[in-house]
N, C-alpha and C positions, 0 to 999 in steps of 0.2 A: 657962745647959744646955735651957734655955725656949728660949731665941731661936735656940738651935743645931734646937731639935726643928721650930721655926714655918717657920724658911729651908730643913729639909730635903726638906720640899713642893715648896716651889718652887725651889730651888736656892740653893748659895752657892758662891764661890770664895775663894780664899786668896791675898791683894796681897800679892807684897815689894818694898817700897822702898828703894830704895839713892841716895844723898847725903848732902847733909851732914845733922845734925837730922832723919831722917828720921822720926820722931814728931811733927814738927810737923804734917807732910801728915797724917796720921790728926787733927793736933786740926784742921784745915780743912774733912777732911770731913764734924767732928760737929757743926760750925760751917755748914755748908750745910747739914745737916739729915741728911745719911746717916749711916744705924745703921751701924757699926764695932762688933767686939767679937775678943777673943782678942789682941792688940794685943800684941808681944815684941819683945823687941830682940835679935836675933841676932849684930849684928857693931854694933862705932862706927859705920858709915852705914850698917846695914841695920836696917828692921824689915819685921815680917811681919804681917798682920791679913785680920781675915774679912768680907766684905761680901755682899750681898744678891745677885741674879745681874743683878734688876731698876734696880741702881743703877750698874752698867756704867757705861751713858752718859755718867752726871752724875760719872763718875770721871775719863774724857775731857777732857769739859768742863774742869774743877778744874786736872787740870797741864797745862793750856796756859798757865797762870798761874803753874807753879814751875818748876825746871829736873832733879825727880825724874825717877831713872828705874823705871818700872813693870811690873813681869812677873808671869803666873799661875801661880801654883805647883800651885794642885791645883783639883781642879774634884769637888763634892759637891752629892749632891740626886736624886729622882725625873727631872729633864730631864736629866741627864746619863745617867741610867740608861737609860731611855728610847730617849735617841740611839743608845749602846750596840748593847742588843737590836735596833734598827731594823737597823743594820747587818748584822748575822747575819743576810739572808733567808732563808737555810736553812733554821735555826731557824725563825723567825718566821713563814716559808711552810710546815713541817712542823708547827705546834702550832695554824694556823688551820687544816689539813685536819684533822687529831689530832679540835680540836672538834665542825666538820660530821660527822665520821665518827662521832662518836659521839652528837648529837644525829638521825643518821639513823637510824641503828641502832635509838637510842631509841624513836622511833617508829613502828616496822616490830612486828608481831604477829610473834610467836616461835612461840606455841602456843595451840591452841585445847582447851578440857579440856570435859567434858561426862558430868557425875555425875549419881546420883539416878535413870536411866531403864534399862528395857531392854535389850538389845543392839538388837534392831529398831529402835525408836525410835532410839535414839543415832545410827543409822544415816543417821535418814531427816531429824534434824533434820541433824547433819553436810551431808547432799547441801543443805538446803534452806541452811544456813549459806554454803558451797561459790555456790551461784547467786545467793545475793547477795552475794559476794564478800567474805568473811568465810572467811580462812584464812592458815595459816602464810607472811610474806611479803607482806599486805597493806599496803597506806600507812595509820596508822589515822586521817588526816584525810580520808579519801576514807569512812569507817566510819559509819553513825546513831548517834545514840546510847542506851545500854544500851536507855534506855526505849521508843526505838523499834522496836530489836529484839524486844526483850523479848513488845508485842503483836505484833508480823508474825509471831513464829514460833508465838505461842499461835493465831491465825488460820488458817496455813498446815500447823501438824500436829495435824487435831482429836483423837490419841490427848493430846494435854499438857492437862493440867489446870491448870497454872504452872509458868512458868519466870522463874529470876531469872538475869540475866544484868551482871557484874560485872566491869567491868578494872582490872586490877592489871600494872600494868608493862606489858611488855609482852605478858602475856598473860591470853587471855580463858578466865571461868570461866565456863560454865552447868551450874544444881542448877535438873534439872527433877522435877517430880513428877506422874504419868501420871494419870490419868481415867478412876476408874471407875467406871461404871457401876452404880448399887444402884439397884433402881425398888423402893420399898417406900413404898407407899399408906396415910397415916391414912385411920385409921375416920371415915366423917364417920354424922353421926347423922341421927335421923329428920326431914326438911325439906320445906315447900313449895317450889315456883317460882310468884311472882308478875312480876306484868307491872311494867316500872321506867317504861312510858312508852304513851301512849294510839298503835292505830294496828288495823289490820284485819287477823283471822292471815290468812298469806298459806298456811304450811306448819307442819306439826309432826313430831318428830321425836322420841317420847317413849319412851326405855327401861325409865324403872323410876317405879312409880307410877299417880295414876290422874289422866286427862285430866277438866278441869274446862272447858271451851272445844274450839269445833269450828272448822274454817277458815269463814271468813268474817264469825268474829265480830268485833264491835267492844269494844276491851277499853281502861282506862283504868287508869291508876299506880296499883298497891296490888292488880289483882284478880287472884285464886286463879287459874293455868293450870293446875297439876297439882299436884295433891294427893299428901301424902306418908301418909295414913291410904286403907289398900286397902277394908278394908272398911265406910267410912263409907258411912250411909244418907243419901237427899234423903229431900226431905218430898213428894214422890208415894209414896215405902215404902209397905206396906199394913203398917198399926198392931199387926195381929194377927202377920204376919213377924216382924216390929221385934223384937216382944214374944219371941218363939219363937230367935232372935237374941241369943244369950246370950256368943259364945265373945266371947275378947279380940279387939282391933281391932288392927291388925297395922301396924304404922309401920314405914317406907322413907323413903331416904333421895330422893325424885324425883329423877330426873336426865333432858334431854331437851332440847329446842332450840327454840323457839317462834318463829320466822321471824312478822314482823309487816311491813305495809306502813306508813311512817312519815311525817312531812312536817315539813319547815320552812323559813320564812318567813326568807331571810338577807339581806344589804343588803354593797353592792361597787360602788370603782368605782375605774375604769380610764383611764386618761390618755389623749387621743388620739393626744397622743405620746411616746415612751418610747426611751430609749437603752440601749445595751448594750459591755460591756467586753468587747474581744478580745489576745489576744494575736499578733502579727504574725507573731512567728520569732525575729528581729535579737535575738542576746544579745553579753552581754560579759562578761569577765570580771576580777574586781578581786581583790588578792592582799594582803590586811595582817600586818603582826604587830602585836596590841595590847595594852598594857598601861593599866590605868586609863582615863582617857580621851585617850591617846594612841594614834594608830594612826600607825605607819610604814609606808609604800604599798611594797610589794613587784613588784608586778606588774599591769601596765596603771594606765598612770599618768594619762591624756588621758577625759576627759564625751565620752561618745557622745551625737550630735544627736539624742538623740529625745526628741520634745516631751512623751511620757507615759511615765513610767517606772516597773516592777514589779521592787521588790527582793525574792530570793531570799538569805537569810543563813544561812551553816553556822561555827560558832565550832569550834575545835578548842584545848586545851590544849598546848602544848609539853614536853615532859618531855624532864628529863635521869636519864639510868639508871632509877632510881626515884623520883625526886624529879619532880613537877608545878612550871615554873617559872611567874612570877606574868605569863609571857608567854602570851599565844594565836592560833595563826593561823585572820583570817579570809577565808573564801572568799564574794564578793558577785557574785550573777549580774545582772545587768540586765536587764533586756528589754522592750524596745517595747511599748510596749501602746495601742491608740484607743479612740476613744469614740466608736461610730456613733448614730445620731437617724434615727429615725423616725416618720414619720407616718403615721399608722392612720387608715382609715376608720370611719363609727361602726358601720358593722357589723364590720370586725375588734375594735373597742373594745370592742364587745357580748360578741364570741366570746371575747375573753382575759377579759372581767372573768368570764361563766359557768364557764371552767376553773376561773379563780380562786377561785370561789367553789367550785368544788367540790371541789377539793384541798385547802382549807381544811374543809371540812365530812370530809373522809377521813380527815384527820389528827387532827381531834374523834374519831371516830367507834370509827378502828379499820378496820384491812385488810379483816374481815370483812363490814363492809357493802358494800351495793352500791345506789348511785346508778342507781335505772331513769328516773328525765326527769325535766326541769326546765321551768319556764316563769315569762317575764319576767312581773310585774305590772304595775312600773313604772319608764320609762324617760325619763333628762332629764337635757340639757349643762347644765352650768355649770362656764365658768373653763378650758375646756378639758380637761373632766372629762365620762365618763359614769357617772353614776349608774344602778344598777341594783336593782329589787327583785325577790327570785327567791324561785322558790313551789319546794322539792324534793322530790319524793317517793324514799325511803330503802327499800330492804328491808335489816334487821338482826335479828339476835335477842333479846328483852326480854326473857328470859325473868332470873328472878335468885332464885339462893338466901334461903329465906327458914326459920330451924329451925322445929321444930315447940315449942310447951310443953306444960307439964301441963295448960291446960287444955284444948288441943286435943284 
């Protein structure tokens, strides 16, 4: 039985041998290393037996040395079933077309569901999805990932606080949460405003509290700029009046903006030769079927004659009905890119270095800081680079809240 099961995969035949003492032929086969089984004597001059499909060529060579008449009476196994199936071209073509049709329909969006938001916001989301190509009938491979769609929707529809995007087979489900603006300010306790760095006061905007400095005053880190004690007295106050003032001091949360001119010393290096990368606009697309580490090319077999290539890869799972197959459809875009080297003069390198220093300082201080002026303190050229030592003046808010303690 095991012999039959093993041979069914590769195919086997039933051989009928006719002649004097036909069983001797099967003994010759066994002696020659040819596997035979189920040998049975049908008549005095006829024996039948089974042998593997691949051994037929050896049987024919062996028969040249004998006078037996050979005939194949039966054929069994997958190779013969496959041949019979291939002969029915109409059936084979119908099955192949049906499989392709099912694959095609399994990778098309049939429904887009939007839940959790009012009707007006749902219409906005639906309109935005339409503009992004997400609608019934859209090809799933052409869509971005659910995470990218989610981020874009939150950005493009300001009424959304959050949206969850999930792809279930051929259905796109979106569940949104409407943004509810609640203006609730936490109570702020009594506090002062103190300086965070040294500088010269340029402008003052005090909305609450008692100003302790004036424009053009020089301050250092920790100096009190605005006091949260409204009835606080100074040393110059008359002692008799101070004694008469027995009323309780009023404590408030000091608020305001103290703009001061500050200064920074920055070191920066700018090369005399620089290069930048750009795309020429020439591009080619390649399509693959990917399973594991194996890639099967589907379209775009050649390699473009580009010296430098920028690749953009988009991968999508192939679905069969509701199941995800272990196969991905990969779209690779090959963009031609070039590197351009530019030699700059010393003056151009200095300007580029100053701009670089200003941008880095702006990132460090924040968008509210304003760079007023800059001055080159020292300039040297070493190894094809310009090294700069800069002195930069900035106008920025130097006020920081500092809670009042019991002693205050």
